[in-house]
N, C-alpha and C positions, 0 to 999 in steps of 0.2 A: 543521557550515557552519550559519549562524543562519536564522534562517526567512525574513529579508526580505532575505539575499544569494542565498540559496536559490529566491527569486523572481525575484530579477533574473535570475540563469544562466535559468532554466528558461523567461521569457518570451523571454527571447533566442535559446536556443535552437529553440523552438517559432518564432520569428517567421522564423528562416533555413531551417530544417527542419523546417515541419510535418508532415511524415510520416512521423517518429520518436517511436518510444517512450518515455517518462522514466516512470520509478519511484524511488521515495520511499522511503528507507530508513534505518534507524539511530535510535536514539532515539524513536522514536515512540510512544506510548500513548495510552490512553484520555482523560487530560488533554490531549491537546496536538495529536489527529490532526484535530480539526475545523478549526483553521489549515491543514494541512497539505493537507484537503479542498479548501483555495483556491486552492492553485497549478495553474497551466498545467501539467498533469502524467497518465499516464493511468491510474495504481494507487499504493497506499501498500501497504510491503511491513512485516509486523506478524511480532514473534515471541511472543506473546502468547499467542497458542495455546498453543503450546507452555510455557508456562508455569503455563498454571491447572489448577486443581484437576483432575485425572483423574478421568472419569465412565464409569459400565458402557454398552458401545454395543452396540448386536444387529445382527446382521444375517442376511437369512432369501436363504434361496436357492432359486430354485425352475427345474427344466429346461424349456424350452419345444420342445418337437416341429413 
């Protein structure tokens, strides 16, 4: 859905149902995320994290008595 059309839809939904939670997903990346951030939505879903270059992650666990 084009961003201008999505804006109209999200504005209409939020106007009629202000407590509904809306998320935008699909085709969102670092080049267009700012446009989506201006929408009347509660969150943005991106898969870029899963396509990023792998990195080493360390975890330290300690027992708390």
